C-alpha positions as CSV (number, residue, x, y, z in Angstrom):
1,M,-47.4,-15.2,25.6
2,I,-45.1,-12.3,25.4
3,N,-45.7,-9.2,27.6
4,R,-45.3,-5.6,26.6
5,R,-41.8,-5.1,28.1
6,K,-40.4,-8.2,26.5
7,F,-42.0,-7.2,23.2
8,I,-40.3,-3.8,23.3
9,Q,-37.0,-5.3,24.3
10,H,-37.2,-7.9,21.5
11,S,-38.2,-5.2,18.9
12,T,-35.3,-3.0,20.0
13,I,-32.7,-5.8,19.8
14,S,-34.1,-6.8,16.4
15,S,-33.9,-3.3,15.1
16,L,-30.3,-2.9,16.4
17,A,-29.4,-6.2,14.7
18,V,-30.8,-5.0,11.4
19,L,-28.9,-1.7,11.8
20,I,-25.7,-3.4,12.7
21,N,-26.0,-5.8,9.8
22,K,-26.8,-3.0,7.4
23,N,-23.7,-1.0,8.6
24,L,-21.5,-4.0,8.3
25,F,-22.9,-4.7,4.8
26,A,-22.3,-1.1,3.8
27,S,-18.8,-1.3,5.2
28,K,-18.0,-4.4,3.3
29,I,-19.2,-2.9,0.1
30,S,-17.1,0.2,0.8
31,N,-14.0,-1.9,1.6
32,F,-14.5,-4.0,-1.6
33,K,-14.8,-0.8,-3.6
34,N,-11.8,1.1,-2.3
35,K,-9.2,-1.6,-1.5
36,P,-6.4,-2.1,-2.1
37,I,-5.2,1.5,-2.0
38,V,-2.0,3.4,-1.3
39,I,-1.5,7.1,-0.7
40,S,1.8,9.0,-0.1
41,T,3.0,12.5,0.3
42,W,4.2,14.8,-2.4
43,D,4.7,14.1,-6.1
44,A,7.5,11.7,-5.3
45,G,4.7,9.5,-4.1
46,L,3.6,8.7,-7.7
47,E,6.7,6.5,-8.3
48,A,6.7,5.2,-4.8
49,N,3.1,4.1,-5.1
50,K,3.9,2.1,-8.2
51,A,6.3,0.0,-6.3
52,A,3.8,-0.4,-3.5
53,W,1.1,-1.4,-6.0
54,Q,3.2,-4.2,-7.4
55,I,2.7,-5.9,-4.0
56,L,-0.9,-4.8,-3.3
57,S,-2.2,-5.8,-6.7
58,K,-1.0,-9.3,-6.1
59,N,-2.9,-9.5,-2.7
60,G,0.3,-8.8,-0.8
61,R,0.5,-7.4,2.6
62,A,0.2,-3.7,3.2
63,L,3.4,-3.7,5.4
64,D,5.5,-5.0,2.6
65,A,4.0,-2.5,0.3
66,V,4.8,0.6,2.4
67,E,8.3,-0.6,2.9
68,K,9.0,-1.2,-0.8
69,G,7.2,1.9,-1.8
70,V,9.3,4.4,0.1
71,M,12.5,2.5,-0.7
72,V,12.1,3.9,-4.2
73,T,12.4,7.5,-2.9
74,E,15.2,6.6,-0.5
75,A,17.3,5.3,-3.4
76,S,16.6,8.3,-5.6
77,K,19.3,11.1,-5.9
78,N,17.5,14.2,-4.7
79,C,18.0,17.0,-2.2
80,C,15.2,15.9,0.1
81,I,15.4,12.2,1.0
82,G,18.1,9.6,1.2
83,L,21.9,9.6,1.4
84,G,22.2,12.3,-1.3
85,A,19.9,14.8,0.5
86,N,20.5,18.1,2.3
87,P,23.0,17.6,5.2
88,D,22.9,19.1,8.6
89,R,24.9,22.2,9.4
90,D,28.1,20.2,9.8
91,G,27.7,18.7,6.3
92,F,26.5,15.2,7.4
93,V,23.4,13.4,6.1
94,T,21.4,11.7,8.9
95,L,18.4,9.6,8.2
96,D,15.2,8.9,10.2
97,A,12.4,6.4,9.5
98,C,9.6,4.4,11.1
99,I,7.1,1.8,10.1
100,M,3.9,0.4,11.7
101,D,1.7,-2.6,10.9
102,E,-2.0,-3.5,11.5
103,N,-1.2,-5.1,14.9
104,F,0.4,-2.0,16.5
105,N,3.8,-3.5,15.9
106,C,6.2,-0.6,15.1
107,G,9.9,0.1,14.6
108,S,12.0,3.2,14.2
109,V,15.5,4.5,13.6
110,A,16.9,8.0,14.0
111,F,20.1,9.9,13.4
112,L,21.3,7.0,11.2
113,E,24.2,7.6,8.9
114,R,25.5,5.9,5.7
115,I,22.7,3.3,5.4
116,K,20.8,3.5,2.2
117,H,17.4,2.2,3.4
118,P,16.6,3.3,6.9
119,I,13.0,2.1,6.4
120,S,14.2,-1.5,6.2
121,V,16.3,-1.1,9.3
122,A,13.3,0.3,11.1
123,R,11.3,-2.8,10.1
124,R,14.1,-5.0,11.4
125,V,14.0,-3.1,14.7
126,M,10.3,-3.9,14.8
127,E,10.6,-7.6,14.0
128,K,13.9,-8.6,15.6
129,T,14.2,-6.5,18.8
130,P,12.1,-5.9,21.9
131,H,12.5,-2.1,21.2
132,V,10.7,0.4,19.1
133,M,13.5,2.9,18.4
134,L,17.3,2.7,17.9
135,V,19.3,5.8,17.2
136,G,22.8,7.0,16.1
137,N,25.7,4.6,16.3
138,G,23.5,2.0,18.0
139,A,21.1,2.0,15.0
140,Q,24.0,1.8,12.6
141,Q,25.7,-1.1,14.4
142,F,22.4,-3.0,14.5
143,A,22.0,-2.4,10.7
144,L,25.5,-3.8,10.1
145,N,24.8,-6.8,12.2
146,E,21.7,-7.4,10.1
147,G,23.7,-7.4,6.9
148,F,23.2,-3.8,5.7
149,V,26.4,-2.2,4.3
150,L,27.9,1.2,4.9
151,E,27.5,3.5,1.9
152,E,29.6,6.5,1.0
153,Q,27.9,9.8,1.7
154,K,27.7,11.7,-1.6
155,L,25.4,14.6,-1.8
156,S,23.3,15.0,-4.9
157,K,24.1,17.9,-7.2
158,D,21.2,20.0,-6.0
159,A,21.9,19.2,-2.3
160,Q,25.5,20.2,-2.6
161,Q,24.5,23.5,-4.3
162,S,21.9,24.2,-1.7
163,Y,24.4,23.5,1.1
164,N,27.1,25.7,-0.5
165,D,24.5,28.5,-0.9
166,W,23.4,28.1,2.8
167,L,27.0,28.3,4.0
168,K,27.5,31.7,2.2
169,K,24.5,33.2,4.1
170,A,24.2,31.4,7.4
171,E,26.2,31.8,10.5
172,Y,26.5,28.7,12.7
173,K,24.6,29.6,15.8
174,P,23.5,26.6,17.8
175,G,21.0,28.7,19.7
176,V,19.1,29.8,16.6
177,I,16.3,27.5,15.5
178,N,16.6,26.5,11.8
179,I,13.2,27.6,10.8
180,E,11.6,25.9,7.8
181,N,10.3,28.8,5.7
182,K,10.6,30.3,2.3
183,Q,13.5,32.7,3.1
184,Q,15.8,30.7,5.3
185,Q,15.2,27.0,4.5
186,A,15.2,26.6,0.8
187,P,17.9,28.4,-1.2
188,A,16.6,27.0,-4.4
189,K,13.0,26.7,-5.5
190,L,11.7,23.2,-5.2
191,D,9.2,21.3,-7.3
192,N,6.2,21.9,-5.0
193,G,6.5,25.6,-4.2
194,D,9.3,27.0,-2.0
195,W,8.8,24.7,1.0
196,N,11.6,22.3,1.8
197,H,9.7,19.1,2.0
198,D,12.1,16.4,3.0
199,T,9.8,13.5,4.0
200,I,7.8,10.8,2.2
201,G,5.1,9.2,4.2
202,M,3.0,6.3,2.9
203,I,-0.2,4.5,4.0
204,A,-1.6,1.4,2.4
205,M,-4.6,-0.9,2.8
206,D,-4.3,-4.3,1.4
207,A,-6.9,-6.7,-0.1
208,N,-7.6,-8.1,3.4
209,G,-8.5,-4.6,4.7
210,N,-5.4,-4.3,6.8
211,L,-3.5,-1.0,7.2
212,S,0.2,-0.2,7.5
213,G,2.3,2.9,7.2
214,S,5.8,4.1,6.7
215,C,7.7,7.4,6.9
216,T,11.3,8.2,5.9
217,T,13.3,11.4,5.7
218,S,16.7,13.0,5.8
219,G,15.3,15.6,8.2
220,M,15.3,19.3,8.0
221,G,18.0,20.6,5.7
222,F,21.0,22.3,7.6
223,K,19.5,21.4,10.9
224,M,21.6,21.4,14.1
225,R,23.5,18.2,14.4
226,G,21.5,15.7,16.4
227,R,18.1,17.2,15.7
228,I,15.3,14.7,15.3
229,G,11.9,15.6,13.9
230,D,8.6,13.9,13.9
231,S,9.2,11.4,11.1
232,P,10.7,8.5,13.2
233,I,8.3,9.1,16.2
234,I,5.4,6.7,16.4
235,G,2.3,8.8,17.2
236,A,3.8,12.0,15.8
237,G,4.9,11.4,12.2
238,L,3.0,8.1,11.8
239,Y,0.2,6.2,13.5
240,V,-1.9,3.2,12.5
241,D,-5.0,1.9,14.2
242,N,-6.3,-1.0,12.1
243,E,-9.8,-0.5,13.5
244,F,-10.2,3.1,12.4
245,G,-7.5,4.4,10.2
246,A,-3.9,5.6,9.7
247,C,-2.2,9.0,9.3
248,V,1.2,10.3,8.3
249,G,2.6,13.8,8.6
250,T,5.1,16.0,6.7
251,G,6.4,19.5,7.3
252,Q,8.0,21.1,10.4
253,G,8.4,18.2,12.7
254,E,8.7,20.2,15.9
255,D,5.1,21.4,15.5
256,V,3.8,17.9,14.6
257,I,5.4,16.6,17.7
258,R,3.7,19.3,19.8
259,V,0.3,17.8,19.1
260,A,1.2,14.1,18.6
261,G,-0.1,14.8,15.1
262,A,-0.6,11.5,13.4
263,H,-2.1,9.9,16.6
264,A,-4.4,13.0,17.1
265,V,-5.7,12.6,13.5
266,V,-6.5,8.9,14.0
267,E,-8.3,9.8,17.3
268,M,-10.5,12.2,15.3
269,M,-11.3,9.3,12.9
270,R,-12.1,7.2,16.0
271,Q,-14.7,9.8,16.9
272,G,-16.3,9.5,13.6
273,F,-14.9,12.4,11.6
274,S,-13.8,11.8,8.0
275,A,-10.2,11.5,7.0
276,E,-10.0,15.0,5.6
277,L,-11.9,16.6,8.5
278,S,-9.7,14.8,11.0
279,C,-6.6,16.2,9.3
280,K,-8.1,19.7,9.2
281,K,-9.0,19.7,12.9
282,I,-5.4,18.9,13.9
283,I,-4.0,21.5,11.5
284,E,-6.3,24.0,13.1
285,R,-4.9,23.0,16.5
286,I,-1.4,23.7,15.3
287,V,-2.4,27.1,13.7
288,K,-4.0,28.1,17.0
289,I,-0.8,27.2,19.0
290,K,1.5,28.9,16.6
291,G,-0.4,32.2,16.2
292,D,1.4,34.7,14.0
293,K,4.3,32.4,13.6
294,V,2.2,30.0,11.5
295,K,3.2,32.0,8.4
296,D,6.7,30.6,8.7
297,I,5.9,26.9,8.8
298,Q,4.3,24.2,6.7
299,V,2.6,21.1,8.1
300,A,0.4,18.7,6.3
301,F,-1.3,15.4,7.1
302,I,-2.7,12.6,4.9
303,A,-5.0,10.0,6.3
304,L,-6.8,6.8,5.2
305,D,-9.8,5.5,7.1
306,K,-10.8,1.9,7.6
307,N,-13.1,2.0,4.5
308,G,-10.3,3.1,2.2
309,N,-11.4,6.8,2.1
310,S,-8.5,9.2,1.9
311,G,-8.1,12.8,3.0
312,S,-5.6,15.5,3.6
313,F,-5.2,19.0,4.9
314,A,-2.2,21.4,5.1
315,I,-1.5,24.8,6.7
316,H,-0.3,26.4,3.4
317,S,-1.3,25.7,-0.2
318,G,1.2,23.8,-2.4
319,F,1.0,20.5,-0.7
320,N,-0.2,17.4,-2.7
321,F,-0.4,13.7,-2.3
322,A,-0.4,10.7,-4.6
323,I,-3.1,8.0,-4.7
324,K,-3.3,4.7,-6.4
325,N,-6.1,2.1,-6.4
326,N,-8.0,-0.1,-8.8
327,T,-9.6,2.9,-10.5
328,E,-7.3,5.9,-10.3
329,E,-3.7,6.9,-10.1
330,K,-3.1,10.6,-9.7
331,L,-1.8,13.5,-7.7
332,I,-4.3,15.3,-5.5
333,V,-3.9,19.0,-4.5
334,S,-4.6,19.2,-0.8
335,K,-7.0,21.7,0.8
336,S,-5.3,24.1,3.2
337,W,-5.8,26.6,5.9
338,V,-4.1,29.3,3.9
């Protein structure tokens, strides 16, 4: 015979079991519906997503997809990403990249010169060294030891023109911050408004429900030599927690670093907020910190939760991100604070 206390305990446990099973079932339905999926920053992400999808659509691993996807952008001749991109103030192109898989494995390179695919070097750092980040000459030597070859630095036509225009107006003052804004940072109008977006970030979920992310950049155009932004920093430019979600950032890296941006967004998802609201909350944190100076910077985040739901938020309008899954392939205009 069961007493009242045991009956209540039994009923409570049974109810919890039903609720848990219901949530698990709903989660499985959502995952089945939304995966595989890949999202990436800016309109360059449309072509990058196609390369990633070639892997995801064949039940390939998300890690492979996010590497191959951004390699498309690294190889393109443009003023924002890759060896043909905007140089630093001394005329040298330096590249940064990082990558992270579903098991918290991560790799990064920064201040890397004359290597075509920094994202692939970052993956080698992750898989073949006990370290997370290699920089400068050390990163280049590691790449050469791994079979990568030195490429000739040759600025794209647009990058060369932008640099020439910058040299006419700018005085080299190491003590002056190279602010990313409409007046100083972008001599020529770019495809997505006047902001100098120089990063592609990508997040993918594969058919097994595993997340991975990548981020690659030439850094802020005409930066001080040696400057590193958020893009190669795990937890700032990129973070993946396979239990809750992943995030990647773009925009002025200094301000993403201040709030450990990508990690902060994922922590919001851990607390139960949606991907979009998580991005919004961290953008609002940056806005509060910057005060009146926020008019001069752009920062944006894209995020993907464990159920394959995507979201984004930016400080200023003009940011967009590309998405591809089994049902859609399009560019989405991000919501913004301004």
